[in-house]
Residue, then its C-alpha position, 0 to 999 in steps of 0.5 A: m840558269a843554275m845547275n844544281i844538286m839536292i841533299q836529301g836524307t834518310m832522317s833528321n841529322a843524317g848530316k845533310s846541312l854538313l854535307c851541303a856546306g862541304l859542297c857549297r866550299v869545294f863547288a866555290q875552291d873550283g871556281y863557281r859561283v855557288a849558293p846553298f838552298k832549303s825552301q823550308n827550315m825548322a830550327l830556333n838557331s836563326f840569324i838576321t841578315k844586314d838587310g833585317f831579315e830572319m833565315g836558318r843558320a844551316q843556310v848561313v854556315q853554307a852560305e859562309a863557307a860558299g864564300v858569299e853574303p847570307d841571303i834570305r832567298m836562301n831559306p825562304i820559309l822558316l819555321k820556328p816552334t813555339t809549343d810541342v805542336g805549333s810554330q812560328i811562320i816566317v816567310n821571306g824573313r818576316p812572321i807572318g803568325n803562329m800556326r799549329a802544325m796541322e793548320y800550317y801542313k793544310r797550308k803550305r802548298e800556298f807558299i810554293p810561288e814565294v820558294m820558287r821565286a827566291y829559287s829563280s832569282l839565286a839561280a839566275e845568278n849562280d853557277i851551281i845551287v846546292i839544296e838541302g832537303a828536310g828530314s826523310p823523302a819518305e814521310i809518306n804521311l806527309k808526301s802529298e803536301d811536300i815543298v822541301n824533299m822530292g816535291l821540291a826536286k821536281l820543281v826544280d828538276a834537281p838530282v838526288l843525292l841521298v844521304g844515310d848516317i851509319d853511326r846511328g846503325g842500320v844505314f843498309a836498311q835505312l837507304y834502301g828502305t827509303v828508295a823502296l818507299l819513294e815512288e818511281d819518278e821520285r826513285a829515278r831522281i836519286k843519282g847516287t847514295v852517300i853513307n855518312k859519319f863512318r868510323g873504321d876501315k871502309k874495306i869492311l864496307e864493301p861487300g855491303l856496298a855493292m849489295l847496296e848498288k844492286l838493290c837501289g839502282v844507282p851508285v854509291a857516291g862515297v863514304i864520309p867518315y864521322l867528322h869533328i869539324d867546329i862549325d856551328d850546329e843548325d838546332s837542338l840536336s847540337e851534340r853540345f847539349t850531350r857533352s860531359g865532363a869536369a869543369k875546367l880553369v874557367d868554367i862557363a855554366v850555360i842553362k839549357l832551357p827547354r826552348i833554347s835558341n841561338f846557342t851558338d852564341l857561346a861558341p866563342f868560349e868553346r874554342f879555349e882548351n882550359v875553358s869549359v861550356r857546360y849545358v846544365t838543367k837542374p840545380a844539382e849540375l850547376g856547382g860554382p861556375d865562374m859565370i852563369v849564362l842565360p841564352g836566348t828562348k822562343s819561349t821566355i815566359a814559359d822558360l822562366v816558369f821551367l826555371r823557378e820550378s826546377g829551382l834553378e832560379a833560386r839557385i842562380k840567385q843565391l850564386a848571383s848574390r855571391g858575386t857570380a857572374v851571370f850574363g843574360i842574352c835575349g829571352g835570358y836577359q828578359m828573365l833577369g828583369e823585373r817584370i815580363s808581360d805579354p798582354t795580347g798573348v804574342e808567346a801563345g802561353g796563357i800567362s799574361s804577365i810574370s814577375g821575373m828574377g829581378l836581377l836587372p832594373i827592367t820590364t818587358v812588353f811583348e809586342g805583336e811586331k818582331v825586332q830584326k835587325q843586325t847592330r854594331g857599335v862601341f860598349s860603354g857604361i859597364t860596370g863591374i868586372f867586365a868593365p874592360l869591355n867599354g870602348m870595344d867595337y861589338m857587332g850582332y844581331e837582335i831578334h825578339m819579341g819583347r820590348s824593355g825600352s831604350l838601353p844601352p848594348v850591354i847592362s850591367n847590375g853588380a855582376v848581373y849583365g844582359s844584352y839584347t846582342h846575339g853574337i856579342f862575344d863573337e868580335a875579336g877580343i871580346a871573348e878573351a876580355v871577358l875570359r880574363a876578367l874571369c881569370k883575373k877575378k879567380g887569380a888565374s893566368f890568361e894565358s893559360l886558356g890558349s888562344f886563336d884567330p876566331r876568323a882564320h879558325k872558322q875558314a880553317q874549319y870550311d876547308k877542313l870539312a871540304a878536304a873531307v868531301r873530296e876524299g870521301l866523295d867521287m867527286e866525278l860522279v857528282y859533277r856528272i850528275v850536276n850537269g845532267e850527265 
């Protein structure tokens, strides 16, 4: 049976996911068979495994860091918010329905057997399991039904490192306050604290570290600097959405839908120095981009209403009529069609049918069973400026409730394009081909954008993360914790 270590945080976005990925990489570099695990994830940015199961993106990243294939056992429960008070519940990679928050809260302990089966199976095949918590273990209103923080730590007998985010301020209060709100047996599971996202000279922290160790009764296991690592983000807390700056040589405007999902589809373009990938929420922010992207969404109809009411739909249609390239992915693709129907209320939004933007010749009907599959093939039949994609291999995954008929991987109509395939720009050469086409249209040099090897780049980022974790953490202490010493 595998050894384990659990990373819990003082709050959401304290850096748990990234630290878990770093530890997965470190342990793998040291020769261990390692797997990530998170019993319950809440995120719209998901992934489809090669077996057709849906899991959270964070555990996919951690699996990649560990050098192993993403496996649904690494994330047995995934919550995908559909409204402010409800989510689609996915268990073992398959949706079992929508629940309001209170209903799920009352029922979630029913899923403990599924969580334990997944964990035990992974533990039988690996040397170390790196477990990620969610939010904070000190959410005292939720502790009685907890299956993802201390509740899970007890079930799998995991030691805990508690991580605080100094970048938000008040890190000592975060860490000590969290420890103080725990029960005695829960406090005993914390074997060390970690200060994350530190900027500056560590010597400034030393008096506070000594006091923190005295107050919490456990050592400070490390101080990790604020990292600039180019690794997929888990959810809408992504820093992508707050980036600002002027349009660059090639300008891509992404519509930041209220329920945006799988926004990492655009990551391949972000790595070119002279390409801007801007997230916009109002017509005035659009400007005159070279390409507009309508990304995926968990609630297609509701987000189409947002486009219509905000004036973005009218502006997008105006730019498309002038030849600006528009590319819709999954839910964004559905919006570009003639009509979207939801006769059985799959999206739970109260609208059974709505006209689309009328830019692509498709109609979409929502059905109860979700399409979940990895897909690959060769582009064909693409017209317009992106015709050079024809003959190129692509690979990605589909994850959607709506059906729009039997269609090629990309359909085109003038300057407007659409696809159900997430990750469609990831394969080698595809993002480059798109950018070459945009450069040719505006008479710019593609070579001035810069280029890179995406696979080598990703592996280098994981190695960079591992190096920072090794430097920031007391790895001797971490290994003693893992070994139960």
